[in-house]
C-alpha positions in Angstrom: 0.9 14.0 28.4 2.3 11.6 31.4 1.8 8.0 30.8 3.1 6.0 33.6 4.0 2.0 33.3 4.1 1.3 29.8 5.3 -2.2 29.2 3.0 -3.5 26.6 1.3 -1.7 24.0 -1.3 -2.6 21.3 -1.6 -1.0 18.4 -5.0 -1.8 16.3 -5.1 -0.9 12.3 -7.8 -3.0 10.9 -7.6 -1.7 7.3 -6.1 -2.6 4.1 -2.7 -3.4 3.3 -1.6 0.5 2.2 -3.5 1.8 5.3 -1.5 -0.7 7.5 2.0 0.5 5.8 1.4 4.3 6.1 0.7 3.3 10.0 4.8 2.8 10.4 5.6 6.3 12.1 3.0 5.4 14.8 5.4 2.5 15.8 8.6 4.3 15.4 6.8 7.1 17.9 5.6 4.6 20.4 9.4 2.6 20.0 11.3 6.4 20.8 9.3 7.2 23.5 9.0 3.9 25.1 12.0 2.0 24.1 11.4 -0.8 26.5 8.1 -1.5 25.9 6.6 -4.5 23.8 5.0 -3.2 20.7 2.1 -5.5 19.2 0.2 -4.8 15.8 -3.0 -6.1 15.4 -3.8 -5.8 11.4 -6.3 -8.0 9.4 -5.3 -11.3 7.6 -3.7 -11.0 4.1 -2.1 -7.5 5.6 0.8 -8.3 8.1 3.5 -9.0 5.6 4.1 -5.3 5.3 5.3 -5.2 9.0 6.6 -8.1 9.3 10.6 -8.3 10.0 9.8 -4.6 11.2 12.4 -4.2 14.4 9.9 -1.4 15.7 7.5 -4.4 16.5 7.6 -7.3 18.8 4.7 -8.7 17.8 2.1 -9.1 14.8 -1.3 -10.5 15.9 -3.4 -11.1 13.1 -7.1 -10.9 12.9 -8.8 -13.7 10.7 -11.1 -11.9 8.5 -13.0 -15.3 7.5 -14.7 -15.5 10.9 -17.1 -12.6 9.5 -18.3 -15.8 7.0 -18.8 -18.1 9.8 -22.1 -19.1 11.5 -23.3 -16.9 13.7 -22.4 -19.8 16.5 -19.0 -20.2 15.3 -18.4 -16.7 14.8 -19.4 -16.0 18.4 -17.2 -18.5 19.8 -14.4 -17.4 17.8 -14.7 -13.9 18.6 -15.0 -14.7 21.9 -11.8 -16.6 22.2 -10.2 -14.2 20.2 -11.0 -11.1 22.8 -10.2 -13.3 25.4 -6.2 -13.9 24.4 -6.2 -10.2 23.6 -7.2 -9.4 27.5 -5.0 -12.2 28.4 -1.7 -10.5 27.1 -2.1 -7.8 29.7 -1.6 -4.5 27.5 -1.1 -1.3 29.3 -1.8 1.2 26.2 -4.3 0.8 23.4 -3.6 2.9 20.2 -6.8 2.2 17.7 -6.2 3.9 14.6 -8.7 2.1 12.3 -11.7 3.9 14.0 -14.5 1.1 13.6 -16.8 -0.2 15.8 -14.7 -3.4 16.4 -11.3 -1.9 17.1 -13.3 0.1 19.7 -14.7 -2.9 21.3 -10.9 -4.9 21.3 -9.3 -1.5 22.9 -11.9 -1.5 25.7 -11.8 -5.6 26.4 -8.1 -5.0 26.1 -8.1 -3.8 29.3 -5.8 -0.9 28.8 -5.4 1.5 31.2 -4.4 4.2 28.4 -6.7 3.8 25.4 -6.3 6.1 22.6 -8.3 7.0 19.0 -9.8 9.7 17.0 -12.9 11.5 18.5 -15.3 10.7 15.2 -18.1 12.2 17.7 -21.2 10.1 16.9 -20.0 7.9 14.5 -20.5 4.0 15.3 -22.6 2.6 18.2 -23.9 4.8 21.1 -21.3 5.5 23.6 -18.5 4.3 21.5 -16.4 7.4 22.5 -16.3 6.8 25.8 -14.7 3.4 25.7 -11.3 5.7 25.1 -9.2 7.7 27.7 -7.9 9.7 25.0 -9.6 11.4 21.8 -7.9 13.0 19.5 -9.0 15.9 17.0 -8.8 14.8 13.7 -7.6 16.9 10.7 -9.0 14.6 7.4 -6.9 17.2 4.9 -3.6 15.5 6.2 -1.8 12.9 4.3 -2.4 9.6 6.0 1.0 9.3 7.4 0.0 12.4 9.4 -3.3 11.4 10.3 -2.4 8.2 11.7 0.6 9.4 14.0 -1.9 12.8 15.0 -3.2 10.1 17.3 -0.6 9.9 19.6 1.4 13.1 18.6 -1.9 14.8 20.6 -1.0 13.3 24.0 2.9 14.0 23.1 4.1 10.8 21.9 6.1 11.9 18.6 8.9 11.1 15.8 11.1 13.3 13.8 11.5 10.4 11.5 8.5 10.0 9.3 9.8 7.4 7.3 7.6 4.7 6.0 9.5 1.5 5.4 9.4 -2.1 4.4 11.7 -4.7 5.1 12.2 -7.2 2.4 13.9 -10.4 2.8 16.7 -11.7 0.8 14.7 -14.7 -0.6 12.5 -12.0 -2.2 15.4 -10.5 -3.7 16.5 -13.4 -5.0 13.1 -14.4 -6.5 13.5 -10.9 -8.5 17.2 -11.6 -9.3 16.4 -14.5 -11.2 13.5 -13.5 -12.8 15.5 -10.2 -14.1 18.6 -13.0 -15.2 16.3 -15.1 -17.3 14.7 -12.2 -19.1 18.6 -11.1 -20.1 19.0 -8.1 -18.0 22.2 -8.6 -16.6 23.3 -7.9 -13.1 25.4 -5.1 -11.4 28.3 -6.9 -9.6 27.3 -5.6 -6.3 23.7 -6.8 -6.7 21.8 -7.4 -3.1 20.5 -5.0 -0.8 20.5 -1.8 -2.2 22.1 -3.5 -5.7 21.0 -2.1 -8.8 20.5 -3.2 -12.4 22.1 -2.5 -15.7 19.5 -1.3 -18.3 16.2 0.4 -17.2 13.3 -1.7 -15.7 10.0 -0.2 -14.6 7.3 -1.9 -12.5 3.6 -1.1 -13.8 0.6 -2.2 -11.6 -2.2 -1.0 -13.5 -4.9 -2.0 -11.3 -6.6 -1.8 -7.6 -8.9 -3.7 -5.5 -11.1 -0.7 -6.4 -11.5 -1.1 -10.2 -12.9 2.7 -10.3 -9.6 3.6 -9.9 -8.0 2.6 -12.8 -7.0 4.2 -15.9 -8.5 3.7 -19.3 -6.9 0.3 -20.3 -5.9 1.1 -24.0 -4.2 4.1 -22.3 -2.2 2.2 -20.2 -1.4 -0.4 -22.9 -0.3 2.2 -25.2 2.1 3.7 -22.4 3.7 0.3 -21.7 4.2 -0.4 -25.5 6.1 3.5 -25.8 8.4 2.0 -22.7 8.7 -1.1 -24.5 9.7 0.5 -27.9 12.5 2.5 -25.8 13.9 -0.1 -24.7 13.0 -0.5 -21.0 11.8 -3.6 -19.5 8.2 -3.7 -18.2 7.4 -5.7 -15.3 3.7 -6.3 -14.7 1.9 -7.1 -11.5 -1.1 -7.7 -10.0 -3.0 -9.1 -7.1 -4.3 -12.6 -7.8 -7.8 -11.5 -7.6 -10.1 -12.3 -10.3 -11.2 -8.9 -11.3 -7.6 -7.3 -11.1 -6.7 -10.6 -13.1 -8.7 -10.1 -15.8 -8.3 -6.6 -16.0 -4.5 -6.4 -16.2 -4.7 -9.4 -18.9 -6.7 -7.4 -21.1 -4.1 -4.4 -20.8 -1.5 -7.0 -21.9 -3.7 -8.4 -24.7 -3.9 -4.7 -25.7 0.0 -4.3 -26.0 -0.1 -7.7 -28.1 -1.7 -6.2 -30.5 0.7 -3.7 -31.2 3.5 -4.4 -33.8 6.4 -3.0 -31.9 6.1 -4.9 -28.8 7.3 -8.7 -29.8 11.1 -7.8 -29.4 11.8 -11.2 -27.9 9.9 -14.2 -26.8 7.4 -14.1 -23.9 8.6 -14.6 -20.2 6.5 -15.7 -17.1 3.7 -16.1 -19.8 3.9 -13.0 -20.8 4.0 -10.9 -24.1 7.5 -10.3 -25.8 9.1 -7.1 -23.9 7.1 -8.0 -20.9 7.5 -9.8 -17.6 4.0 -10.8 -16.7 3.7 -11.7 -12.7 0.4 -10.9 -12.4 -1.1 -12.6 -9.5 2.0 -14.6 -8.8 3.6 -12.3 -6.2 3.5 -12.3 -2.6 3.8 -8.6 -1.0 7.5 -9.2 -0.1 8.2 -10.1 -3.8 6.0 -7.1 -5.0 8.5 -4.7 -2.8 11.5 -6.7 -4.3 10.3 -6.1 -7.8 9.8 -2.4 -7.1 13.2 -1.9 -5.2 15.0 -3.8 -8.3 13.3 -1.2 -10.3 14.1 2.3 -11.7 10.7 3.5 -11.5 7.0 2.2 -10.8 4.0 3.4 -13.0 0.2 2.6 -11.3 -2.9 3.8 -9.9 -4.0 4.6 -5.9 -3.1 1.2 -5.0 -1.2 -0.7 -2.2 1.6 -1.6 -4.4 1.7 2.0 -5.2 2.5 2.4 -1.3 5.2 -0.3 -1.3 7.0 1.2 -3.9 7.5 4.4 -2.8 8.3 2.7 1.0 10.9 0.7 -0.5 12.7 4.2 -2.0 11.7 3.9 -5.7 10.4 6.9 -7.3 6.7 6.5 -8.1 4.7 7.9 -11.4 1.0 7.8 -9.7 -2.6 8.1 -11.6 -5.2 9.5 -9.4 -9.1 9.8 -10.0 -11.8 10.0 -7.4 -9.7 9.6 -4.1 -7.7 12.3 -2.8 -4.1 12.6 -3.6 -3.3 15.0 -0.9 -4.6 12.3 1.6 -3.3 9.1 0.1 -0.5 10.1 -2.5 2.6 8.5 -2.5 4.7 9.4 0.7 8.4 11.0 0.2 9.9 12.9 -2.3 10.9 12.3 -5.9 7.2 11.2 -6.7 4.9 12.5 -9.4 1.0 12.6 -8.8 -1.4 12.9 -12.0 -4.6 14.6 -10.4 -7.5 16.2 -11.9 -8.5 19.3 -9.7 -12.6 18.6 -9.5 -15.5 19.4 -7.4 -16.8 16.3 -7.0 -13.3 14.9 -5.7 -13.0 12.9 -3.4 -15.9 10.6 -4.1 -17.2 7.0 -3.6 -19.4 6.3 -6.1 -18.4 3.6 -8.8 -19.2 5.1 -11.9 -19.2 8.8 -13.2 -22.5 10.1 -15.4 -23.1 6.4 -16.3 -19.4 6.0 -17.6 -17.5 2.9 -16.1 -14.7 5.4 -16.4 -14.3 8.6 -14.3 -14.1 12.0 -16.1 -11.2 12.8 -13.5 -9.0 9.8 -14.7 -9.9 10.1 -18.4 -8.9 13.6 -18.3 -5.5 12.4 -17.8 -4.0 11.9 -21.1 -1.1 9.4 -22.0 0.8 12.3 -23.6 1.5 13.5 -20.2 2.2 10.7 -18.3 4.9 9.8 -21.4 6.3 12.9 -21.1 6.8 12.1 -17.1 8.1 9.0 -18.0 10.7 10.1 -20.3 12.0 12.6 -17.9 12.1 10.2 -15.0 13.7 7.7 -17.2 16.5 10.4 -18.6 14.9 9.8 -22.3 15.9 12.9 -24.4 12.8 12.3 -26.8 9.7 9.9 -26.9 7.6 8.4 -29.4 3.9 9.3 -29.6 
């Protein structure tokens, strides 16, 4: 496809943190094909950190989601002002990776000559598909990285480099360095960008914004206890969301019941043997924690994608969501998922049980075996 006079490009991804991160190869494809263009990313507030510092992107425009909570008059004024500013920027191309009604309107209002998106048929408001100039056919069986890229690839804009990466500032690395040093983990002499620690560290993020993706609390606590008992340092994180914090704290309380999990005094409010950073980190600091760790253990969540993006091997536990589409991107990862006819599903319970069968079927023994292999431990304690 011959696109002419492309000087300014708008990429719209009004989704969650992990979704935004998995769009990185689209920016690379655009940069490689239009090296002189000004490329802007439009994302929801709270997700922008996964793109900041990325040299592929010239500008990050943040849509303030609090607009949705305003009264109708305030909301109209703020939305009108926002759309007016988008229009004034003079974009030549708009790439909609969101597929929502708001993104469609923004694409159209931008005034871009070329407007690319997926063809979702009759989804959305009447006439929505006619707001675009180029509609790609969607293959929902692919990983989300490839689905994102297909929106531009089907029109001749592509890249051979499908790396999903996240840029970590040095202050975030120093944050992690200080915590590990306080915990008595000696740093490698060349610690810094790409540095490693002496001793094994596992980053565990046991929760998700969607709690129905989480594994059984008791299983996660037992696995963390096993790591501690085998001399592994464990860093546990969660978002500051109350529901996630409560669930993470419950898991930590179950670890505290284990007689073998009190190897040393608590740090950062944690159980002995565990560094508890639940609700205490930014996205960049969370990425730095994964980067400094030998392994990441968690469920389908944004931190899982972040860990994979910084090059840390991931062990991921998948239940109701599709691991083919949403699994950790890249090599050296291990995904646990059970084949069931009801997958993927969207309901919050399975046959009136809070823990879905697809997650309950993942045993702590098989997860421990995977951890043992990944960490180079010859044997393990059940």
